[in-house]
C-alpha positions in Angstrom: -62.4 -145.4 -42.8 -59.2 -147.3 -42.7 -56.5 -148.0 -40.5 -52.8 -149.4 -41.2 -51.6 -151.6 -38.6 -48.3 -153.0 -38.1 -46.9 -156.1 -36.5 -44.8 -156.7 -33.6 -42.2 -159.5 -32.0 -43.1 -163.3 -33.1 -44.5 -162.8 -36.6 -41.1 -163.3 -37.5 -39.7 -166.2 -40.2 -36.7 -166.6 -41.9 -37.1 -165.7 -45.4 -39.6 -162.9 -44.9 -39.7 -160.1 -47.6 -37.5 -162.2 -50.0 -40.0 -161.5 -52.6 -40.1 -158.0 -52.3 -36.2 -157.8 -52.2 -35.4 -159.6 -55.3 -37.8 -157.7 -57.1 -38.0 -154.0 -55.6 -35.2 -151.9 -55.5 -36.1 -149.6 -53.3 -36.4 -152.5 -50.8 -32.9 -153.7 -51.3 -31.8 -150.3 -50.8 -33.6 -150.4 -47.0 -31.8 -153.7 -46.2 -28.7 -152.1 -46.9 -29.4 -149.1 -45.2 -30.2 -151.4 -42.2 -26.9 -152.8 -42.5 -25.0 -150.0 -43.1 -26.6 -148.3 -39.7 -26.3 -151.8 -37.5 -22.6 -152.4 -38.8 -24.0 -156.2 -39.4 -25.8 -157.8 -42.0 -28.9 -157.8 -40.7 -30.8 -158.5 -43.9 -28.8 -162.1 -44.4 -30.6 -163.4 -40.9 -33.8 -162.0 -42.4 -33.6 -163.3 -46.1 -31.6 -166.3 -44.8 -31.6 -167.0 -41.1 -29.8 -169.2 -39.2 -33.2 -168.9 -37.3 -31.8 -168.9 -33.6 -30.2 -165.7 -35.0 -33.2 -163.8 -36.1 -35.3 -165.0 -32.4 -32.9 -163.1 -30.9 -34.6 -159.9 -29.8 -31.7 -157.4 -30.7 -32.2 -159.0 -34.0 -36.4 -159.4 -34.2 -37.0 -155.8 -33.6 -35.0 -153.7 -36.2 -35.5 -157.0 -38.8 -39.7 -157.1 -38.4 -39.3 -153.2 -39.3 -37.1 -153.3 -41.9 -40.2 -155.9 -43.3 -42.8 -153.9 -42.3 -41.2 -150.4 -43.9 -40.4 -152.4 -47.3 -44.2 -153.3 -47.8 -44.6 -149.5 -47.1 -42.3 -148.7 -49.4 -43.1 -150.7 -52.3 -46.8 -149.7 -52.0 -46.4 -145.9 -51.6 -43.6 -145.5 -53.6 -44.2 -148.8 -56.9 -47.3 -149.0 -56.8 -48.7 -144.8 -56.0 -51.0 -146.4 -53.3 -52.2 -143.2 -51.2 -52.2 -143.7 -47.8 -53.7 -139.8 -46.9 -57.0 -142.5 -46.7 -56.0 -144.3 -43.8 -57.3 -142.3 -40.8 -55.0 -143.9 -38.2 -51.7 -146.3 -38.4 -51.4 -148.6 -35.1 -48.2 -150.8 -34.6 -48.5 -154.1 -31.8 -45.5 -153.7 -29.3 -42.3 -152.8 -32.1 -45.1 -152.1 -34.8 -45.4 -149.0 -33.1 -42.0 -147.7 -34.1 -43.4 -149.0 -37.7 -46.2 -146.7 -37.3 -44.1 -143.7 -36.4 -41.7 -144.4 -39.1 -44.0 -144.5 -41.6 -46.3 -141.3 -40.6 -43.1 -139.7 -41.0 -42.4 -139.4 -37.1 -39.4 -140.9 -36.6 -36.5 -141.3 -39.3 -36.0 -145.0 -40.3 -32.2 -145.2 -39.4 -33.2 -143.5 -35.4 -36.2 -146.5 -35.6 -33.3 -149.3 -36.5 -31.0 -148.2 -33.9 -33.5 -147.6 -31.3 -35.1 -151.2 -31.9 -31.8 -152.7 -31.9 -31.0 -151.2 -28.0 -34.5 -151.5 -27.2 -34.3 -155.4 -28.1 -31.0 -155.8 -26.2 -32.0 -153.7 -23.5 -35.0 -156.0 -22.6 -33.0 -159.1 -23.5 -30.4 -157.5 -20.6 -33.6 -156.6 -17.9 -33.8 -160.3 -16.5 -31.1 -163.0 -16.7 -32.7 -166.0 -19.1 -34.6 -168.8 -17.4 -35.9 -166.2 -14.7 -39.4 -164.6 -16.3 -42.0 -166.7 -18.0 -44.9 -165.5 -20.0 -48.0 -167.3 -21.1 -51.2 -166.7 -23.1 -54.6 -167.0 -21.7 -57.3 -168.4 -24.2 -61.3 -168.1 -24.1 -61.4 -166.0 -21.0 -62.1 -162.0 -20.5 -59.4 -159.2 -19.4 -61.6 -158.9 -16.4 -62.0 -162.4 -15.0 -58.0 -162.4 -15.7 -57.5 -159.4 -13.5 -59.3 -160.5 -11.2 -57.7 -164.2 -10.8 -54.7 -162.1 -10.2 -55.8 -160.3 -8.0 -56.6 -163.1 -5.8 -53.3 -165.2 -6.2 -51.7 -161.7 -4.4 -48.4 -162.2 -5.8 -46.7 -159.8 -3.0 -43.1 -160.8 -3.5 -43.8 -161.7 -7.3 -44.6 -160.3 -10.3 -47.7 -162.1 -12.4 -49.3 -158.7 -14.7 -50.7 -158.6 -17.6 -48.3 -157.8 -20.8 -50.9 -158.2 -23.5 -54.5 -157.4 -23.9 -54.5 -158.6 -27.7 -58.1 -159.6 -28.3 -61.3 -161.1 -27.4 -60.5 -164.3 -25.4 -56.5 -163.5 -26.0 -54.2 -162.4 -22.6 -51.1 -162.7 -22.3 -49.7 -162.6 -18.7 -46.0 -161.9 -18.0 -43.4 -162.4 -14.8 -41.3 -164.1 -13.0 -41.1 -167.9 -13.6 -41.8 -168.7 -9.6 -45.4 -166.5 -9.9 -46.2 -167.3 -13.4 -45.8 -171.6 -12.5 -48.1 -170.6 -9.1 -50.6 -168.7 -12.0 -50.7 -171.7 -14.4 -51.4 -174.5 -11.8 -54.6 -171.6 -10.7 -55.9 -172.0 -14.0 -55.5 -175.5 -14.3 -57.9 -175.7 -11.0 -60.3 -173.5 -12.7 -60.4 -175.4 -15.7 -59.0 -171.8 -17.4 -57.5 -173.1 -20.9 -53.4 -171.3 -20.9 -50.2 -172.0 -23.5 -46.8 -171.5 -22.3 -45.1 -168.9 -24.6 -41.4 -169.3 -26.2 -39.9 -166.5 -25.5 -36.8 -164.9 -24.1 -37.8 -162.7 -21.5 -40.8 -161.5 -19.5 -41.7 -158.8 -21.8 -44.1 -155.6 -21.1 -44.2 -156.4 -17.3 -42.8 -154.3 -14.3 -39.2 -156.4 -14.7 -38.5 -154.5 -17.5 -38.6 -151.7 -15.7 -34.4 -151.8 -15.9 -34.7 -152.0 -19.6 -37.1 -149.0 -19.9 -34.5 -146.9 -17.7 -31.8 -147.9 -19.8 -33.5 -146.8 -23.6 -35.3 -143.3 -21.9 -31.8 -140.7 -22.3 -31.4 -142.9 -25.7 -35.2 -142.4 -26.9 -34.5 -138.5 -25.2 -31.8 -138.2 -27.8 -33.7 -138.6 -30.9 -35.4 -136.1 -32.6 -39.0 -137.0 -33.3 -41.5 -135.0 -35.0 -45.8 -134.9 -35.0 -47.1 -137.8 -37.4 -48.5 -137.0 -40.5 -51.4 -139.5 -39.5 -52.8 -140.3 -36.7 -51.0 -142.4 -34.0 -52.5 -144.7 -31.7 -50.5 -145.7 -29.0 -50.3 -149.2 -27.1 -50.4 -147.7 -23.4 -53.3 -145.6 -23.5 -55.1 -147.0 -26.6 -55.8 -143.2 -27.9 -53.9 -140.8 -30.5 -50.9 -139.0 -29.3 -49.4 -136.6 -32.2 -47.1 -134.8 -29.3 -43.5 -135.8 -30.4 -42.8 -135.4 -27.0 -45.6 -137.2 -25.5 -44.7 -140.1 -28.0 -40.9 -140.7 -26.9 -42.6 -140.8 -23.0 -45.0 -143.5 -23.7 -42.2 -145.7 -25.9 -40.4 -145.6 -22.8 -43.7 -146.4 -20.7 -44.5 -149.3 -23.1 -41.5 -151.5 -22.3 -42.8 -151.8 -19.0 -46.5 -151.6 -19.3 -49.9 -153.4 -20.8 -49.9 -153.7 -24.4 -53.7 -152.4 -24.8 -53.9 -153.7 -28.3 -57.5 -155.1 -28.2 -59.0 -151.3 -27.2 -56.7 -149.6 -29.7 -58.8 -151.8 -32.2 -62.3 -151.4 -30.7 -61.0 -147.4 -29.8 -59.9 -147.3 -33.7 -63.8 -149.2 -34.7 -65.8 -146.4 -32.8 -63.9 -143.8 -34.9 -65.8 -145.5 -38.1 -62.8 -147.1 -39.0 -63.9 -150.6 -41.3 -61.3 -151.9 -42.8 -57.8 -152.6 -41.3 -54.7 -153.4 -43.2 -51.9 -154.9 -41.8 -48.3 -154.6 -43.2 -45.6 -156.3 -42.0 -44.5 -160.5 -41.9 -47.5 -162.8 -40.7 -51.2 -162.8 -40.1 -51.4 -162.2 -36.6 -52.6 -159.0 -36.0 -55.5 -159.6 -39.2 -56.7 -162.7 -36.1 -57.1 -160.3 -33.6 -58.8 -157.8 -35.2 -61.4 -160.6 -36.6 -61.4 -162.0 -32.7 -62.5 -158.3 -31.7 -64.9 -157.0 -34.2 -67.5 -158.5 -36.5 -68.4 -157.5 -39.6 -64.7 -155.3 -40.1 -62.8 -156.1 -43.8 -58.9 -156.8 -43.0 -56.6 -157.6 -45.4 -52.6 -158.9 -44.7 -49.8 -157.7 -46.9 -46.4 -159.8 -47.5 -46.7 -160.5 -51.2 -46.9 -159.1 -54.3 -50.0 -160.7 -55.1 -51.4 -159.5 -51.8 -50.6 -155.8 -52.7 -52.0 -156.2 -56.1 -55.2 -157.6 -54.6 -55.2 -154.5 -52.5 -55.1 -152.2 -54.8 -57.6 -153.8 -57.2 -60.0 -154.0 -53.9 -59.2 -150.2 -52.9 -60.6 -149.5 -56.6 -64.3 -150.4 -56.7 
């Protein structure tokens, strides 16, 4: 049994998707469609940069969707790849929008618009420099939860933003609280890495962004997905369009329960995970969490050919 997974923010790279863009008209059409929908050249930012423009959240989010959807369409239209053999689609944070598009639950144009607005709302929710995020490594999530509880942040925000993989948990909140937590981690000899981010994502500080997005999401037409979608908020599957909308709204300020999503899919006999989109971040997370599974990262024509040959065996 197989699952298709779609990356989120952090996987972006100037030039991503360029090989497919140069070789397939279907990809050129997707990039052009994105430019027309957003009324600026997101394709130029994706292909040529500059990097500081690609790193802006309002650009990063639709850009990753464009590349992920392009890879999906090349597999489907150019290589006649059969996606009926996949039991689940799942995406990490903004990747959930990519999953919904590829499962025919959301139009590509609508997803572009939503992600551009989502990126702007998330960026504007907290003034630059007021928020912070860190990755805590090699420590179980229950231990981290207890450490946060012990610190008793009554006035500040220090919350689990992403439960990414076994031994990789992202913490998000206001700068003062995160700095205090970093000192506490040092005292307890727990490894962590500060993250270069423009805002403290997936914590209660994002409530204004969620509120701004609710009316925008509500106006968009969603359909029941053609494939099971695992959502980030519950780490379970959801097919009701209205419930999907509600979960996308909640996702903005809630923990991304990716580790649990992967484990829940493995309990449903998923043994092969195929990541389509820039980078190999999710593949690494799956390998850290599960043993004895097959993982494929699809970025290039060679990757696609290798995957096709592998699935013919």
